[in-house]
mmCIF file of the protein (N, C-alpha, C, O) and its ligand, coordinates in Angstrom:
data_MODEL
# 
_entry.id   MODEL 
# 
loop_
_entity.id 
_entity.type 
_entity.pdbx_number_of_molecules 
1 polymer     1 
2 non-polymer 1 
# 
_entity_poly.entity_id                      1 
_entity_poly.type                           'polypeptide(L)' 
_entity_poly.nstd_linkage                   no 
_entity_poly.nstd_monomer                   no 
_entity_poly.pdbx_seq_one_letter_code       
;(UNK)(UNK)(UNK)(UNK)(UNK)(UNK)(UNK)(UNK)(UNK)(UNK)(UNK)(UNK)(UNK)(UNK)(UNK)(UNK)
(UNK)(UNK)(UNK)(UNK)(UNK)(UNK)(UNK)(UNK)(UNK)(UNK)(UNK)(UNK)(UNK)(UNK)(UNK)(UNK)
(UNK)(UNK)(UNK)(UNK)(UNK)(UNK)(UNK)(UNK)(UNK)(UNK)(UNK)(UNK)
;
_entity_poly.pdbx_seq_one_letter_code_can   XXXXXXXXXXXXXXXXXXXXXXXXXXXXXXXXXXXXXXXXXXXX 
_entity_poly.pdbx_strand_id                 A 
# 
loop_
_entity_poly_seq.entity_id 
_entity_poly_seq.num 
_entity_poly_seq.mon_id 
_entity_poly_seq.hetero 
1 1  UNK n 
1 2  UNK n 
1 3  UNK n 
1 4  UNK n 
1 5  UNK n 
1 6  UNK n 
1 7  UNK n 
1 8  UNK n 
1 9  UNK n 
1 10 UNK n 
1 11 UNK n 
1 12 UNK n 
1 13 UNK n 
1 14 UNK n 
1 15 UNK n 
1 16 UNK n 
1 17 UNK n 
1 18 UNK n 
1 19 UNK n 
1 20 UNK n 
1 21 UNK n 
1 22 UNK n 
1 23 UNK n 
1 24 UNK n 
1 25 UNK n 
1 26 UNK n 
1 27 UNK n 
1 28 UNK n 
1 29 UNK n 
1 30 UNK n 
1 31 UNK n 
1 32 UNK n 
1 33 UNK n 
1 34 UNK n 
1 35 UNK n 
1 36 UNK n 
1 37 UNK n 
1 38 UNK n 
1 39 UNK n 
1 40 UNK n 
1 41 UNK n 
1 42 UNK n 
1 43 UNK n 
1 44 UNK n 
# 
loop_
_struct_asym.id 
_struct_asym.entity_id 
A 1 
B 2 
# 
loop_
_chem_comp.id 
_chem_comp.type 
_chem_comp.mon_nstd_flag 
UNK 'L-peptide linking' . 
ZN  non-polymer         . 
# 
_pdbx_entity_nonpoly.entity_id   2 
_pdbx_entity_nonpoly.name        ? 
_pdbx_entity_nonpoly.comp_id     ZN 
# 
_pdbx_nonpoly_scheme.asym_id         B 
_pdbx_nonpoly_scheme.entity_id       2 
_pdbx_nonpoly_scheme.mon_id          ZN 
_pdbx_nonpoly_scheme.ndb_seq_num     1 
_pdbx_nonpoly_scheme.pdb_seq_num     101 
_pdbx_nonpoly_scheme.auth_seq_num    101 
_pdbx_nonpoly_scheme.pdb_mon_id      ZN 
_pdbx_nonpoly_scheme.auth_mon_id     ZN 
_pdbx_nonpoly_scheme.pdb_strand_id   A 
_pdbx_nonpoly_scheme.pdb_ins_code    . 
# 
loop_
_atom_site.group_PDB 
_atom_site.id 
_atom_site.type_symbol 
_atom_site.label_atom_id 
_atom_site.label_alt_id 
_atom_site.label_comp_id 
_atom_site.label_asym_id 
_atom_site.label_entity_id 
_atom_site.label_seq_id 
_atom_site.pdbx_PDB_ins_code 
_atom_site.Cartn_x 
_atom_site.Cartn_y 
_atom_site.Cartn_z 
_atom_site.occupancy 
_atom_site.B_iso_or_equiv 
_atom_site.pdbx_formal_charge 
_atom_site.auth_seq_id 
_atom_site.auth_comp_id 
_atom_site.auth_asym_id 
_atom_site.auth_atom_id 
_atom_site.pdbx_PDB_model_num 
ATOM   1   N  N  . UNK A 1 1  ? 67.418 37.460 -86.312 1.00 0.00 ? 1   UNK A N  1 
ATOM   2   C  CA . UNK A 1 1  ? 68.181 38.627 -85.884 1.00 0.00 ? 1   UNK A CA 1 
ATOM   3   C  C  . UNK A 1 1  ? 69.499 38.692 -86.634 1.00 0.00 ? 1   UNK A C  1 
ATOM   4   O  O  . UNK A 1 1  ? 70.258 37.723 -86.663 1.00 0.00 ? 1   UNK A O  1 
ATOM   5   N  N  . UNK A 1 2  ? 69.758 39.818 -87.226 1.00 0.00 ? 2   UNK A N  1 
ATOM   6   C  CA . UNK A 1 2  ? 71.012 39.985 -87.929 1.00 0.00 ? 2   UNK A CA 1 
ATOM   7   C  C  . UNK A 1 2  ? 72.060 40.609 -87.013 1.00 0.00 ? 2   UNK A C  1 
ATOM   8   O  O  . UNK A 1 2  ? 71.755 41.449 -86.166 1.00 0.00 ? 2   UNK A O  1 
ATOM   9   N  N  . UNK A 1 3  ? 73.282 40.180 -87.204 1.00 0.00 ? 3   UNK A N  1 
ATOM   10  C  CA . UNK A 1 3  ? 74.372 40.729 -86.425 1.00 0.00 ? 3   UNK A CA 1 
ATOM   11  C  C  . UNK A 1 3  ? 75.426 41.304 -87.357 1.00 0.00 ? 3   UNK A C  1 
ATOM   12  O  O  . UNK A 1 3  ? 75.594 40.849 -88.488 1.00 0.00 ? 3   UNK A O  1 
ATOM   13  N  N  . UNK A 1 4  ? 76.117 42.294 -86.871 1.00 0.00 ? 4   UNK A N  1 
ATOM   14  C  CA . UNK A 1 4  ? 77.204 42.884 -87.636 1.00 0.00 ? 4   UNK A CA 1 
ATOM   15  C  C  . UNK A 1 4  ? 78.469 42.768 -86.804 1.00 0.00 ? 4   UNK A C  1 
ATOM   16  O  O  . UNK A 1 4  ? 78.501 43.163 -85.638 1.00 0.00 ? 4   UNK A O  1 
ATOM   17  N  N  . UNK A 1 5  ? 79.499 42.227 -87.412 1.00 0.00 ? 5   UNK A N  1 
ATOM   18  C  CA . UNK A 1 5  ? 80.772 42.083 -86.721 1.00 0.00 ? 5   UNK A CA 1 
ATOM   19  C  C  . UNK A 1 5  ? 81.452 43.440 -86.618 1.00 0.00 ? 5   UNK A C  1 
ATOM   20  O  O  . UNK A 1 5  ? 81.496 44.209 -87.578 1.00 0.00 ? 5   UNK A O  1 
ATOM   21  N  N  . UNK A 1 6  ? 81.978 43.713 -85.434 1.00 0.00 ? 6   UNK A N  1 
ATOM   22  C  CA . UNK A 1 6  ? 82.637 45.012 -85.250 1.00 0.00 ? 6   UNK A CA 1 
ATOM   23  C  C  . UNK A 1 6  ? 84.032 45.013 -85.839 1.00 0.00 ? 6   UNK A C  1 
ATOM   24  O  O  . UNK A 1 6  ? 84.611 46.072 -86.079 1.00 0.00 ? 6   UNK A O  1 
ATOM   25  N  N  . UNK A 1 7  ? 84.568 43.836 -86.071 1.00 0.00 ? 7   UNK A N  1 
ATOM   26  C  CA . UNK A 1 7  ? 85.931 43.759 -86.591 1.00 0.00 ? 7   UNK A CA 1 
ATOM   27  C  C  . UNK A 1 7  ? 85.962 43.804 -88.108 1.00 0.00 ? 7   UNK A C  1 
ATOM   28  O  O  . UNK A 1 7  ? 86.632 44.647 -88.703 1.00 0.00 ? 7   UNK A O  1 
ATOM   29  N  N  . UNK A 1 8  ? 85.229 42.886 -88.728 1.00 0.00 ? 8   UNK A N  1 
ATOM   30  C  CA . UNK A 1 8  ? 85.306 42.787 -90.184 1.00 0.00 ? 8   UNK A CA 1 
ATOM   31  C  C  . UNK A 1 8  ? 84.091 43.406 -90.864 1.00 0.00 ? 8   UNK A C  1 
ATOM   32  O  O  . UNK A 1 8  ? 84.087 43.612 -92.078 1.00 0.00 ? 8   UNK A O  1 
ATOM   33  N  N  . UNK A 1 9  ? 83.060 43.700 -90.073 1.00 0.00 ? 9   UNK A N  1 
ATOM   34  C  CA . UNK A 1 9  ? 81.911 44.390 -90.632 1.00 0.00 ? 9   UNK A CA 1 
ATOM   35  C  C  . UNK A 1 9  ? 80.969 43.513 -91.428 1.00 0.00 ? 9   UNK A C  1 
ATOM   36  O  O  . UNK A 1 9  ? 80.055 44.005 -92.089 1.00 0.00 ? 9   UNK A O  1 
ATOM   37  N  N  . UNK A 1 10 ? 81.200 42.188 -91.360 1.00 0.00 ? 10  UNK A N  1 
ATOM   38  C  CA . UNK A 1 10 ? 80.320 41.283 -92.095 1.00 0.00 ? 10  UNK A CA 1 
ATOM   39  C  C  . UNK A 1 10 ? 79.000 41.127 -91.344 1.00 0.00 ? 10  UNK A C  1 
ATOM   40  O  O  . UNK A 1 10 ? 78.924 41.238 -90.121 1.00 0.00 ? 10  UNK A O  1 
ATOM   41  N  N  . UNK A 1 11 ? 77.981 40.867 -92.129 1.00 0.00 ? 11  UNK A N  1 
ATOM   42  C  CA . UNK A 1 11 ? 76.670 40.651 -91.538 1.00 0.00 ? 11  UNK A CA 1 
ATOM   43  C  C  . UNK A 1 11 ? 76.289 39.182 -91.666 1.00 0.00 ? 11  UNK A C  1 
ATOM   44  O  O  . UNK A 1 11 ? 76.583 38.526 -92.665 1.00 0.00 ? 11  UNK A O  1 
ATOM   45  N  N  . UNK A 1 12 ? 75.639 38.695 -90.644 1.00 0.00 ? 12  UNK A N  1 
ATOM   46  C  CA . UNK A 1 12 ? 75.174 37.314 -90.706 1.00 0.00 ? 12  UNK A CA 1 
ATOM   47  C  C  . UNK A 1 12 ? 74.038 37.134 -89.725 1.00 0.00 ? 12  UNK A C  1 
ATOM   48  O  O  . UNK A 1 12 ? 73.839 37.944 -88.820 1.00 0.00 ? 12  UNK A O  1 
ATOM   49  N  N  . UNK A 1 13 ? 73.303 36.066 -89.921 1.00 0.00 ? 13  UNK A N  1 
ATOM   50  C  CA . UNK A 1 13 ? 72.203 35.766 -89.025 1.00 0.00 ? 13  UNK A CA 1 
ATOM   51  C  C  . UNK A 1 13 ? 72.728 35.076 -87.781 1.00 0.00 ? 13  UNK A C  1 
ATOM   52  O  O  . UNK A 1 13 ? 73.610 34.221 -87.865 1.00 0.00 ? 13  UNK A O  1 
ATOM   53  N  N  . UNK A 1 14 ? 72.199 35.438 -86.644 1.00 0.00 ? 14  UNK A N  1 
ATOM   54  C  CA . UNK A 1 14 ? 72.585 34.772 -85.411 1.00 0.00 ? 14  UNK A CA 1 
ATOM   55  C  C  . UNK A 1 14 ? 71.961 33.391 -85.356 1.00 0.00 ? 14  UNK A C  1 
ATOM   56  O  O  . UNK A 1 14 ? 70.739 33.242 -85.357 1.00 0.00 ? 14  UNK A O  1 
ATOM   57  N  N  . UNK A 1 15 ? 72.812 32.391 -85.309 1.00 0.00 ? 15  UNK A N  1 
ATOM   58  C  CA . UNK A 1 15 ? 72.309 31.022 -85.313 1.00 0.00 ? 15  UNK A CA 1 
ATOM   59  C  C  . UNK A 1 15 ? 72.069 30.527 -83.894 1.00 0.00 ? 15  UNK A C  1 
ATOM   60  O  O  . UNK A 1 15 ? 71.075 29.850 -83.629 1.00 0.00 ? 15  UNK A O  1 
ATOM   61  N  N  . UNK A 1 16 ? 72.959 30.857 -82.997 1.00 0.00 ? 16  UNK A N  1 
ATOM   62  C  CA . UNK A 1 16 ? 72.836 30.415 -81.614 1.00 0.00 ? 16  UNK A CA 1 
ATOM   63  C  C  . UNK A 1 16 ? 72.854 31.648 -80.721 1.00 0.00 ? 16  UNK A C  1 
ATOM   64  O  O  . UNK A 1 16 ? 73.873 32.327 -80.595 1.00 0.00 ? 16  UNK A O  1 
ATOM   65  N  N  . UNK A 1 17 ? 71.743 31.915 -80.123 1.00 0.00 ? 17  UNK A N  1 
ATOM   66  C  CA . UNK A 1 17 ? 71.628 33.156 -79.354 1.00 0.00 ? 17  UNK A CA 1 
ATOM   67  C  C  . UNK A 1 17 ? 72.443 33.103 -78.071 1.00 0.00 ? 17  UNK A C  1 
ATOM   68  O  O  . UNK A 1 17 ? 72.709 34.138 -77.460 1.00 0.00 ? 17  UNK A O  1 
ATOM   69  N  N  . UNK A 1 18 ? 72.839 31.912 -77.662 1.00 0.00 ? 18  UNK A N  1 
ATOM   70  C  CA . UNK A 1 18 ? 73.598 31.795 -76.425 1.00 0.00 ? 18  UNK A CA 1 
ATOM   71  C  C  . UNK A 1 18 ? 75.072 32.095 -76.631 1.00 0.00 ? 18  UNK A C  1 
ATOM   72  O  O  . UNK A 1 18 ? 75.746 32.579 -75.721 1.00 0.00 ? 18  UNK A O  1 
ATOM   73  N  N  . UNK A 1 19 ? 75.563 31.814 -77.807 1.00 0.00 ? 19  UNK A N  1 
ATOM   74  C  CA . UNK A 1 19 ? 76.977 32.042 -78.071 1.00 0.00 ? 19  UNK A CA 1 
ATOM   75  C  C  . UNK A 1 19 ? 77.146 32.489 -79.505 1.00 0.00 ? 19  UNK A C  1 
ATOM   76  O  O  . UNK A 1 19 ? 77.195 31.684 -80.434 1.00 0.00 ? 19  UNK A O  1 
ATOM   77  N  N  . UNK A 1 20 ? 77.231 33.776 -79.653 1.00 0.00 ? 20  UNK A N  1 
ATOM   78  C  CA . UNK A 1 20 ? 77.333 34.336 -80.998 1.00 0.00 ? 20  UNK A CA 1 
ATOM   79  C  C  . UNK A 1 20 ? 78.778 34.730 -81.275 1.00 0.00 ? 20  UNK A C  1 
ATOM   80  O  O  . UNK A 1 20 ? 79.415 35.435 -80.492 1.00 0.00 ? 20  UNK A O  1 
ATOM   81  N  N  . UNK A 1 21 ? 79.256 34.269 -82.372 1.00 0.00 ? 21  UNK A N  1 
ATOM   82  C  CA . UNK A 1 21 ? 80.600 34.653 -82.820 1.00 0.00 ? 21  UNK A CA 1 
ATOM   83  C  C  . UNK A 1 21 ? 80.540 34.991 -84.289 1.00 0.00 ? 21  UNK A C  1 
ATOM   84  O  O  . UNK A 1 21 ? 79.669 34.524 -85.023 1.00 0.00 ? 21  UNK A O  1 
ATOM   85  N  N  . UNK A 1 22 ? 81.477 35.808 -84.698 1.00 0.00 ? 22  UNK A N  1 
ATOM   86  C  CA . UNK A 1 22 ? 81.548 36.101 -86.120 1.00 0.00 ? 22  UNK A CA 1 
ATOM   87  C  C  . UNK A 1 22 ? 81.944 34.836 -86.870 1.00 0.00 ? 22  UNK A C  1 
ATOM   88  O  O  . UNK A 1 22 ? 82.865 34.123 -86.471 1.00 0.00 ? 22  UNK A O  1 
ATOM   89  N  N  . UNK A 1 23 ? 81.241 34.572 -87.952 1.00 0.00 ? 23  UNK A N  1 
ATOM   90  C  CA . UNK A 1 23 ? 81.508 33.367 -88.724 1.00 0.00 ? 23  UNK A CA 1 
ATOM   91  C  C  . UNK A 1 23 ? 82.770 33.506 -89.559 1.00 0.00 ? 23  UNK A C  1 
ATOM   92  O  O  . UNK A 1 23 ? 83.294 32.523 -90.082 1.00 0.00 ? 23  UNK A O  1 
ATOM   93  N  N  . UNK A 1 24 ? 83.253 34.736 -89.679 1.00 0.00 ? 24  UNK A N  1 
ATOM   94  C  CA . UNK A 1 24 ? 84.353 34.987 -90.608 1.00 0.00 ? 24  UNK A CA 1 
ATOM   95  C  C  . UNK A 1 24 ? 85.682 35.192 -89.891 1.00 0.00 ? 24  UNK A C  1 
ATOM   96  O  O  . UNK A 1 24 ? 86.722 34.716 -90.347 1.00 0.00 ? 24  UNK A O  1 
ATOM   97  N  N  . UNK A 1 25 ? 85.642 35.906 -88.759 1.00 0.00 ? 25  UNK A N  1 
ATOM   98  C  CA . UNK A 1 25 ? 86.907 36.206 -88.098 1.00 0.00 ? 25  UNK A CA 1 
ATOM   99  C  C  . UNK A 1 25 ? 86.893 35.798 -86.621 1.00 0.00 ? 25  UNK A C  1 
ATOM   100 O  O  . UNK A 1 25 ? 87.844 36.067 -85.886 1.00 0.00 ? 25  UNK A O  1 
ATOM   101 N  N  . UNK A 1 26 ? 85.817 35.153 -86.199 1.00 0.00 ? 26  UNK A N  1 
ATOM   102 C  CA . UNK A 1 26 ? 85.707 34.657 -84.821 1.00 0.00 ? 26  UNK A CA 1 
ATOM   103 C  C  . UNK A 1 26 ? 85.681 35.764 -83.780 1.00 0.00 ? 26  UNK A C  1 
ATOM   104 O  O  . UNK A 1 26 ? 85.922 35.514 -82.599 1.00 0.00 ? 26  UNK A O  1 
ATOM   105 N  N  . UNK A 1 27 ? 85.397 36.954 -84.201 1.00 0.00 ? 27  UNK A N  1 
ATOM   106 C  CA . UNK A 1 27 ? 85.275 38.033 -83.227 1.00 0.00 ? 27  UNK A CA 1 
ATOM   107 C  C  . UNK A 1 27 ? 84.017 37.837 -82.394 1.00 0.00 ? 27  UNK A C  1 
ATOM   108 O  O  . UNK A 1 27 ? 82.988 37.378 -82.890 1.00 0.00 ? 27  UNK A O  1 
ATOM   109 N  N  . UNK A 1 28 ? 84.120 38.185 -81.148 1.00 0.00 ? 28  UNK A N  1 
ATOM   110 C  CA . UNK A 1 28 ? 82.949 38.061 -80.274 1.00 0.00 ? 28  UNK A CA 1 
ATOM   111 C  C  . UNK A 1 28 ? 82.281 39.404 -80.040 1.00 0.00 ? 28  UNK A C  1 
ATOM   112 O  O  . UNK A 1 28 ? 81.302 39.514 -79.302 1.00 0.00 ? 28  UNK A O  1 
ATOM   113 N  N  . UNK A 1 29 ? 82.832 40.420 -80.687 1.00 0.00 ? 29  UNK A N  1 
ATOM   114 C  CA . UNK A 1 29 ? 82.252 41.744 -80.539 1.00 0.00 ? 29  UNK A CA 1 
ATOM   115 C  C  . UNK A 1 29 ? 81.312 41.989 -81.708 1.00 0.00 ? 29  UNK A C  1 
ATOM   116 O  O  . UNK A 1 29 ? 81.731 42.301 -82.822 1.00 0.00 ? 29  UNK A O  1 
ATOM   117 N  N  . UNK A 1 30 ? 80.040 41.837 -81.417 1.00 0.00 ? 30  UNK A N  1 
ATOM   118 C  CA . UNK A 1 30 ? 79.056 41.952 -82.474 1.00 0.00 ? 30  UNK A CA 1 
ATOM   119 C  C  . UNK A 1 30 ? 77.990 42.948 -82.075 1.00 0.00 ? 30  UNK A C  1 
ATOM   120 O  O  . UNK A 1 30 ? 77.731 43.193 -80.897 1.00 0.00 ? 30  UNK A O  1 
ATOM   121 N  N  . UNK A 1 31 ? 77.393 43.503 -83.087 1.00 0.00 ? 31  UNK A N  1 
ATOM   122 C  CA . UNK A 1 31 ? 76.286 44.401 -82.836 1.00 0.00 ? 31  UNK A CA 1 
ATOM   123 C  C  . UNK A 1 31 ? 75.035 43.813 -83.449 1.00 0.00 ? 31  UNK A C  1 
ATOM   124 O  O  . UNK A 1 31 ? 75.066 43.238 -84.537 1.00 0.00 ? 31  UNK A O  1 
ATOM   125 N  N  . UNK A 1 32 ? 73.950 43.964 -82.746 1.00 0.00 ? 32  UNK A N  1 
ATOM   126 C  CA . UNK A 1 32 ? 72.680 43.579 -83.344 1.00 0.00 ? 32  UNK A CA 1 
ATOM   127 C  C  . UNK A 1 32 ? 72.291 44.628 -84.361 1.00 0.00 ? 32  UNK A C  1 
ATOM   128 O  O  . UNK A 1 32 ? 72.302 45.829 -84.092 1.00 0.00 ? 32  UNK A O  1 
ATOM   129 N  N  . UNK A 1 33 ? 71.954 44.146 -85.511 1.00 0.00 ? 33  UNK A N  1 
ATOM   130 C  CA . UNK A 1 33 ? 71.535 45.072 -86.549 1.00 0.00 ? 33  UNK A CA 1 
ATOM   131 C  C  . UNK A 1 33 ? 70.023 45.213 -86.505 1.00 0.00 ? 33  UNK A C  1 
ATOM   132 O  O  . UNK A 1 33 ? 69.275 44.284 -86.810 1.00 0.00 ? 33  UNK A O  1 
ATOM   133 N  N  . UNK A 1 34 ? 69.611 46.383 -86.124 1.00 0.00 ? 34  UNK A N  1 
ATOM   134 C  CA . UNK A 1 34 ? 68.173 46.621 -86.043 1.00 0.00 ? 34  UNK A CA 1 
ATOM   135 C  C  . UNK A 1 34 ? 67.745 47.479 -87.218 1.00 0.00 ? 34  UNK A C  1 
ATOM   136 O  O  . UNK A 1 34 ? 68.436 48.421 -87.606 1.00 0.00 ? 34  UNK A O  1 
ATOM   137 N  N  . UNK A 1 35 ? 66.622 47.146 -87.764 1.00 0.00 ? 35  UNK A N  1 
ATOM   138 C  CA . UNK A 1 35 ? 66.133 47.948 -88.891 1.00 0.00 ? 35  UNK A CA 1 
ATOM   139 C  C  . UNK A 1 35 ? 65.830 49.355 -88.424 1.00 0.00 ? 35  UNK A C  1 
ATOM   140 O  O  . UNK A 1 35 ? 65.419 49.565 -87.283 1.00 0.00 ? 35  UNK A O  1 
ATOM   141 N  N  . UNK A 1 36 ? 66.032 50.304 -89.295 1.00 0.00 ? 36  UNK A N  1 
ATOM   142 C  CA . UNK A 1 36 ? 65.760 51.696 -88.923 1.00 0.00 ? 36  UNK A CA 1 
ATOM   143 C  C  . UNK A 1 36 ? 64.293 51.887 -88.598 1.00 0.00 ? 36  UNK A C  1 
ATOM   144 O  O  . UNK A 1 36 ? 63.403 51.442 -89.323 1.00 0.00 ? 36  UNK A O  1 
ATOM   145 N  N  . UNK A 1 37 ? 64.077 52.545 -87.512 1.00 0.00 ? 37  UNK A N  1 
ATOM   146 C  CA . UNK A 1 37 ? 62.700 52.779 -87.081 1.00 0.00 ? 37  UNK A CA 1 
ATOM   147 C  C  . UNK A 1 37 ? 62.170 54.058 -87.714 1.00 0.00 ? 37  UNK A C  1 
ATOM   148 O  O  . UNK A 1 37 ? 62.717 55.147 -87.539 1.00 0.00 ? 37  UNK A O  1 
ATOM   149 N  N  . UNK A 1 38 ? 61.124 53.887 -88.430 1.00 0.00 ? 38  UNK A N  1 
ATOM   150 C  CA . UNK A 1 38 ? 60.528 55.045 -89.084 1.00 0.00 ? 38  UNK A CA 1 
ATOM   151 C  C  . UNK A 1 38 ? 59.478 55.639 -88.150 1.00 0.00 ? 38  UNK A C  1 
ATOM   152 O  O  . UNK A 1 38 ? 58.464 55.022 -87.824 1.00 0.00 ? 38  UNK A O  1 
ATOM   153 N  N  . UNK A 1 39 ? 59.766 56.824 -87.754 1.00 0.00 ? 39  UNK A N  1 
ATOM   154 C  CA . UNK A 1 39 ? 58.813 57.484 -86.871 1.00 0.00 ? 39  UNK A CA 1 
ATOM   155 C  C  . UNK A 1 39 ? 57.795 58.260 -87.711 1.00 0.00 ? 39  UNK A C  1 
ATOM   156 O  O  . UNK A 1 39 ? 58.113 58.935 -88.690 1.00 0.00 ? 39  UNK A O  1 
ATOM   157 N  N  . UNK A 1 40 ? 56.614 58.119 -87.278 1.00 0.00 ? 40  UNK A N  1 
ATOM   158 C  CA . UNK A 1 40 ? 55.557 58.867 -87.973 1.00 0.00 ? 40  UNK A CA 1 
ATOM   159 C  C  . UNK A 1 40 ? 55.147 60.053 -87.122 1.00 0.00 ? 40  UNK A C  1 
ATOM   160 O  O  . UNK A 1 40 ? 54.924 59.941 -85.916 1.00 0.00 ? 40  UNK A O  1 
ATOM   161 N  N  . UNK A 1 41 ? 55.057 61.169 -87.777 1.00 0.00 ? 41  UNK A N  1 
ATOM   162 C  CA . UNK A 1 41 ? 54.659 62.373 -87.056 1.00 0.00 ? 41  UNK A CA 1 
ATOM   163 C  C  . UNK A 1 41 ? 53.284 62.822 -87.539 1.00 0.00 ? 41  UNK A C  1 
ATOM   164 O  O  . UNK A 1 41 ? 52.985 62.874 -88.732 1.00 0.00 ? 41  UNK A O  1 
ATOM   165 N  N  . UNK A 1 42 ? 52.511 63.126 -86.590 1.00 0.00 ? 42  UNK A N  1 
ATOM   166 C  CA . UNK A 1 42 ? 51.203 63.667 -86.943 1.00 0.00 ? 42  UNK A CA 1 
ATOM   167 C  C  . UNK A 1 42 ? 51.316 65.186 -87.080 1.00 0.00 ? 42  UNK A C  1 
ATOM   168 O  O  . UNK A 1 42 ? 51.844 65.871 -86.203 1.00 0.00 ? 42  UNK A O  1 
ATOM   169 N  N  . UNK A 1 43 ? 50.828 65.668 -88.154 1.00 0.00 ? 43  UNK A N  1 
ATOM   170 C  CA . UNK A 1 43 ? 50.934 67.114 -88.407 1.00 0.00 ? 43  UNK A CA 1 
ATOM   171 C  C  . UNK A 1 43 ? 49.582 67.788 -88.274 1.00 0.00 ? 43  UNK A C  1 
ATOM   172 O  O  . UNK A 1 43 ? 49.313 68.817 -88.894 1.00 0.00 ? 43  UNK A O  1 
ATOM   173 N  N  . UNK A 1 44 ? 48.760 67.200 -87.474 1.00 0.00 ? 44  UNK A N  1 
ATOM   174 C  CA . UNK A 1 44 ? 47.453 67.822 -87.303 1.00 0.00 ? 44  UNK A CA 1 
ATOM   175 C  C  . UNK A 1 44 ? 47.555 69.164 -86.586 1.00 0.00 ? 44  UNK A C  1 
ATOM   176 O  O  . UNK A 1 44 ? 46.540 69.822 -86.360 1.00 0.00 ? 44  UNK A O  1 
HETATM 177 ZN ZN . ZN  B 2 .  ? 84.155 39.345 -88.197 1.00 0.00 2 101 ZN  A ZN 1 
# 
């Protein structure tokens, strides 16, 4: 799972799911980075 720091915007892999902190600025406000979901539409 990739995380994005809300403070410095760096991305990193979450190493410990119980306590995630930014590796660069120690911010605890992180967002999970989810891959964009591609929706498929049927045009039948
Ligand atoms: Zn940070």
